C-alpha positions in Angstrom: -15.1 12.0 -5.5 -12.0 10.2 -3.9 -11.3 10.2 -0.1 -7.9 13.0 0.6 -5.6 10.2 2.2 -1.5 11.5 2.5 0.9 10.5 0.1 3.5 8.3 1.6 7.1 9.4 0.7 9.5 7.2 -0.6 12.4 8.8 -1.0 13.8 8.0 2.6 16.7 6.0 2.6 17.3 2.1 3.7 18.0 1.1 6.6 19.8 -1.8 5.7 21.4 0.1 3.3 22.4 2.3 6.6 23.4 -1.0 8.6 25.7 -2.3 6.2 27.2 0.7 4.9 27.9 1.6 8.6 29.6 -1.3 8.8 31.1 -1.6 5.6 32.9 1.6 6.9 33.4 0.1 10.3 35.4 -2.6 8.6 37.1 -1.2 6.3 38.3 1.8 9.4 39.5 -0.2 11.2 41.6 -2.0 8.4 43.6 1.1 7.6 44.1 2.1 11.0 45.2 -1.4 11.4 47.9 -0.8 9.1 48.3 2.8 9.9 49.8 1.2 13.4 51.8 -1.5 11.8 53.7 1.4 9.5 53.8 3.8 12.4 55.0 0.8 15.0 57.5 -0.4 12.2 59.1 3.2 11.3 59.8 3.3 15.0 61.1 0.3 15.2 63.3 1.0 12.4 64.7 4.3 14.1 65.0 2.5 17.5 67.4 -0.1 16.3 69.0 2.3 14.1 69.8 4.7 16.8 70.6 2.2 19.3 73.6 0.7 17.1 75.4 4.0 16.9 74.6 5.1 20.2 76.6 1.7 21.3 79.5 2.6 18.9 79.6 5.8 19.9 79.7 5.4 24.0 82.2 2.8 23.5 84.6 5.5 21.3 83.9 7.7 24.2 84.8 5.2 26.9 88.1 4.6 24.3 89.1 7.6 23.9 88.8 8.5 27.7 91.7 5.6 28.1 93.7 6.0 24.7 92.9 9.8 23.5 93.5 10.1 20.3 95.0 6.2 19.9 91.3 5.6 20.8 90.0 2.8 17.6 87.4 4.5 16.2 83.5 2.4 15.9 82.9 -0.6 13.5 84.8 0.2 9.9 82.9 -2.2 8.6 79.4 -0.8 8.8 79.8 3.0 10.1 82.7 5.9 8.6 83.0 8.4 11.4 84.6 12.2 11.3 85.7 15.0 13.2 84.3 18.5 12.6 87.9 19.8 13.7 89.1 17.7 9.9 87.8 17.5 6.8 83.3 17.0 6.9 81.5 16.2 3.5 80.0 19.0 2.2 76.3 17.5 2.6 77.0 16.9 6.8 78.3 20.4 7.3 74.5 21.6 7.9 73.9 19.1 11.2 76.1 21.5 14.0 73.9 19.8 16.5 74.3 17.0 18.9 71.3 14.4 17.6 69.9 11.3 15.3 69.9 12.2 12.0 68.3 10.7 8.7 69.2 12.9 5.1 68.3 11.2 1.8 71.2 11.7 -0.8 70.0 9.9 -4.0 68.0 6.6 -3.4 69.9 6.2 -0.1 69.0 6.9 3.0 71.5 7.7 5.4 71.4 7.3 9.1 73.6 9.0 11.6 74.6 10.3 15.3 76.2 13.4 15.4 77.3 14.0 20.0 80.4 16.2 21.5 83.6 14.5 20.3 85.5 13.0 23.8 88.2 15.8 23.4 85.8 18.7 23.6 86.7 19.9 20.9 83.4 20.1 18.3 81.4 17.0 17.1 81.9 13.4 16.3 79.6 12.2 13.2 79.6 8.4 13.1 77.5 7.0 9.7 76.5 4.2 8.2 78.1 2.7 5.5 76.0 2.6 2.1 73.5 0.1 2.6 74.4 -1.5 6.7 71.3 0.6 7.7 69.5 -2.0 5.2 69.6 -5.0 7.7 66.2 -4.2 8.8 64.9 -4.8 5.4 63.9 -8.5 5.7 62.4 -7.9 8.8 60.2 -5.1 7.2 58.8 -7.1 3.9 58.6 -9.5 6.4 56.5 -7.6 8.9 54.7 -6.3 5.7 53.5 -9.2 4.4 52.0 -10.7 8.2 50.1 -7.3 8.3 48.9 -7.2 4.5 47.3 -11.3 5.1 46.5 -10.4 9.1 44.4 -7.4 7.8 42.9 -8.8 4.8 41.5 -11.9 7.3 40.5 -9.5 10.0 38.8 -7.5 7.2 36.9 -10.8 5.5 35.7 -11.9 9.3 34.9 -8.5 10.0 32.7 -7.9 6.1 31.3 -11.5 6.9 30.2 -10.2 10.6 28.8 -7.8 9.2 27.0 -9.8 6.5 25.7 -11.8 8.9 24.1 -9.2 11.6 23.2 -7.0 8.5 21.2 -10.2 7.8 19.9 -10.8 10.7 18.7 -7.5 11.7 17.0 -7.0 8.0 15.1 -10.1 7.9 12.8 -9.6 11.3 12.2 -5.8 10.1 11.6 -7.1 6.4 8.5 -9.4 8.4 7.2 -6.5 9.8 7.4 -5.0 6.7 5.2 -6.6 4.7 3.2 -7.0 8.0 2.4 -3.0 7.7 1.5 -3.5 4.4 -1.1 -6.4 5.2 -2.5 -3.5 8.0 -5.6 -3.1 5.6 -9.1 -4.6 6.9 -8.9 -6.3 2.9 -5.7 -8.0 3.8 -5.7 -11.4 5.1 -4.6 -11.5 9.3 -1.0 -12.7 9.9 1.3 -14.4 13.0 4.0 -13.8 14.8 6.6 -15.4 13.6 10.3 -13.4 14.5 12.5 -14.5 17.3 13.1 -11.6 19.1 11.1 -10.2 21.9 11.3 -6.3 20.7 10.4 -7.4 17.1 7.3 -9.7 18.5 6.4 -6.8 20.6 5.8 -4.7 17.7 4.5 -7.4 15.8 1.7 -8.6 18.4 1.4 -4.4 18.2 0.2 -4.2 14.8 -1.7 -7.8 15.2 -4.0 -6.0 17.9 -4.0 -2.5 15.5 -5.3 -4.3 12.9 -7.7 -6.0 14.2 -8.7 -2.8 16.3 -9.1 -1.0 13.3 -11.1 -4.1 11.2 -13.2 -3.7 13.5 -13.6 -0.2 13.3 -13.7 -0.2 9.7 -17.1 -2.8 10.4 -18.9 -0.5 12.7 -18.7 2.5 10.6 -20.3 -0.3 7.7 -22.8 -1.1 9.9 -23.9 2.5 11.1 -23.6 3.6 7.8 -26.0 0.5 6.7 -28.0 1.1 10.0 -28.3 4.7 9.2 -29.0 4.6 5.7 -32.2 2.7 6.0 -33.6 3.4 10.0 -33.2 6.4 10.7 -34.1 8.2 6.5 -37.3 5.7 7.2 -38.6 7.4 10.9 -37.8 11.0 9.3 -39.8 10.2 6.4 -42.8 9.3 8.5 -42.5 12.2 11.1 -42.5 14.0 7.6 -45.6 12.2 6.1 -46.8 12.9 9.2 -46.2 16.8 9.8 -47.9 16.9 6.2 -50.7 14.6 7.1 -51.2 17.5 10.6 -51.0 20.5 8.5 -53.6 19.1 6.1 -56.1 19.0 9.1 -58.4 22.2 9.3 -58.7 24.7 11.9 -55.9 23.8 13.8 -55.0 26.3 17.2 -52.1 28.7 16.2 -50.2 26.8 18.5 -50.8 23.3 17.1 -48.9 25.6 13.6 -45.9 26.1 15.0 -45.5 22.5 17.1 -46.0 21.1 13.1 -43.8 23.7 11.8 -41.5 22.9 14.2 -41.2 18.9 13.1 -40.7 19.7 9.0 -37.7 21.9 10.6 -36.3 19.2 12.6 -36.8 16.5 10.1 -35.4 18.4 7.4 -32.6 19.6 9.8 -32.5 15.7 11.3 -32.2 14.7 7.0 -29.4 17.2 6.1 -27.1 15.5 8.7 -28.1 11.7 8.2 -26.8 12.5 4.6 -24.0 14.5 5.5 -22.7 12.0 8.4 -23.2 9.7 5.8 -21.3 10.9 2.5 -18.8 11.6 5.0 -18.2 8.1 6.4 -17.9 7.1 2.9 -14.2 6.0 1.7 -15.7 8.1 -2.0 -18.2 10.2 -2.6 -20.5 8.8 -5.8 -20.6 11.6 -8.6 -25.1 11.3 -8.5 -24.3 13.5 -4.8 -23.1 16.2 -6.7 -25.2 18.5 -8.1 -24.9 22.4 -9.5 -25.2 24.5 -6.5 -26.0 28.2 -6.5 -24.1 29.5 -3.4 -25.9 32.8 -3.5 -29.3 31.4 -3.7 -28.5 29.0 -1.2 -27.2 32.1 1.5 -30.7 34.0 0.6 -32.3 30.0 1.4 -30.9 29.8 4.9 -30.9 33.6 5.6 -34.8 33.3 5.3 -34.9 29.5 6.6 -32.9 31.5 10.2 -34.9 34.3 9.6 -37.6 32.9 12.8 -34.5 32.6 14.7 -33.0 35.5 14.2 -36.5 37.7 15.1 -36.1 36.4 19.0 -31.8 36.8 19.6 -33.6 40.6 18.1 -30.1 40.3 16.1 -29.8 41.3 12.2 -27.3 40.8 9.9 -25.4 42.7 7.2 -25.1 41.0 3.2 -23.1 41.3 1.0 -23.1 39.4 -2.8 -20.5 39.9 -5.7 -20.8 37.6 -8.5 -21.3 34.8 -6.5 -19.8 31.3 -8.5 -21.7 28.1 -8.9 -20.1 25.2 -8.2 -20.7 20.8 -8.6 -20.6 19.8 -4.8 -23.1 17.9 -2.9 -25.9 20.3 -1.2 -26.0 19.0 2.6 -23.0 20.3 2.2 -23.2 23.6 1.4 -26.1 23.9 3.6 -24.1 22.4 6.4 -21.3 24.9 6.3 -23.9 27.5 5.6 -26.1 27.2 8.6 -23.6 26.4 11.3 -21.2 29.6 10.1 -24.3 31.7 10.6 -25.5 30.3 13.8 -22.6 30.6 15.3 -22.2 33.9 14.5 -25.3 34.9 15.4 -25.2 33.1 18.7 -22.3 34.6 20.2 -22.0 38.2 18.8 -23.0 41.2 20.7 -24.0 42.9 17.3 -25.3 42.5 13.9 -22.9 40.1 11.5 -21.3 41.1 8.3 -21.9 38.0 5.9 -20.1 38.5 2.4 -19.9 36.3 -0.7 -17.7 37.3 -3.2 -16.9 34.5 -6.4 -16.7 31.2 -4.1 -15.4 33.3 -1.2 -17.4 33.6 1.7 -16.7 35.2 4.9 -19.0 35.9 8.0 -17.4 38.3 10.9 -19.2 38.6 14.3 -18.0 40.7 17.3 -17.2 39.7 20.6 -15.8 42.6 22.2 -13.6 39.5 24.0 -16.2 38.1 25.3 -15.9 34.0 26.0 -17.1 31.9 23.6 -15.0 29.2 23.5 -16.5 27.0 26.6 -20.0 28.5 24.7 -20.2 26.1 22.2 -18.4 27.7 19.1 -16.4 24.2 18.2 -19.2 22.0 17.8 -20.3 23.4 14.9 -17.3 24.8 13.5 -15.8 21.1 13.8 -18.4 19.7 11.7 -17.6 22.0 8.8 -13.3 21.4 9.3 -14.3 17.9 8.6 -16.4 18.9 5.5 -13.7 21.3 4.4 -10.8 18.8 4.5 -13.3 16.2 2.7 -13.6 18.3 0.1 -10.1 20.5 0.2 -12.2 23.7 0.4 -9.8 26.5 2.5 -10.9 26.8 5.9 -9.3 29.4 8.0 -10.7 31.1 11.5 -9.5 34.1 12.8 -10.2 36.0 16.1 -8.4 39.3 17.6 -9.9 39.2 20.8 -12.4 41.9 18.7 -14.0 40.1 16.0 -14.1 36.6 14.9 -13.6 36.0 11.3 -14.6 32.1 9.2 -13.6 32.4 5.6 -14.2 29.5 3.1 -13.0 29.1 0.0 -15.4 26.5 -1.9 -14.3 25.3 -5.5 -15.4 22.2 -7.6 -13.7 18.9 -7.3 -10.6 18.4 -9.7 -10.9 15.1 -12.1 
């Protein structure tokens, strides 16, 4: 069975694309903002120019009227048309009955005009640009548009070039760091710190140190697995063989027989634990380590083995087995899980415990009535159980309602 590893999501956005898109949008926004500012400023300048000329002509007419009365010359007839509300007015202009500067579109002609109080004190005076007379700024507008477009395009090209340079200068060290991350596994060759920025060099150095540490951990793990496989199994077999020989000696006192039995039990426990830890340390568990395990038979066998321990504690249990399943798994894993869960339950229970095996699910319940259990050692056995369940992908849950402690595990055969 292969070792369970977390999948790496590949649907996250790219930082290169993010930075490039951000700079592109910023450049485009600056160009649009620049164009809008020029356009608004141009229109305002045009209005100011047109208004200024009308103000100048109207002011001169008011001065002349004070001196000459109705004989005062009207504003420049070649550039303006003048109307007095006391006389006839064009129909389109009659709705403008308050002083101010106005703009009126007649067909394709955009008329600009000024309305002010007549110097006589009666009615309103209208000074209107002649047809096309207010278009004297068109050449200036065209040149301003051309300059704005050229300048904006040049600015956009400069910003685009700088954006490309910036994104490239940022992406190159990040790409090198990404490449080095792919070289982190111990089977990959070492790499050098080569980027030119202080921050990225610190990241590279941290990756290199971590790679060396990981390689050291893997090397120590392999050495421990090799040493444990050969150096620990041999003395365990010697202890078991010696206990078998001692057991054949006739006329032994009860104390010696008990000691021999304890040697047998301890050597069996050491053998199972050693095998379990070696399997947990493997990257993948070979098929020959798996066997067909009858959960009910294994549970009854371990309860028989632990009967002397229960007798010393004057404890008992309630066992319920219903259609127990047979699964494919390392036998040592099943043994360790059953032993640790039951021992923990008996050690920290104030009464009998409940053991239920229904199909593939094992449930063990013990009552503690809120007594402190954390510091008494509940964690050690459960940690081993959790590691085995994580490796085998067996759902394992523990529940503590301050009265009872429940451990629940669902065994299952490995998926192909």
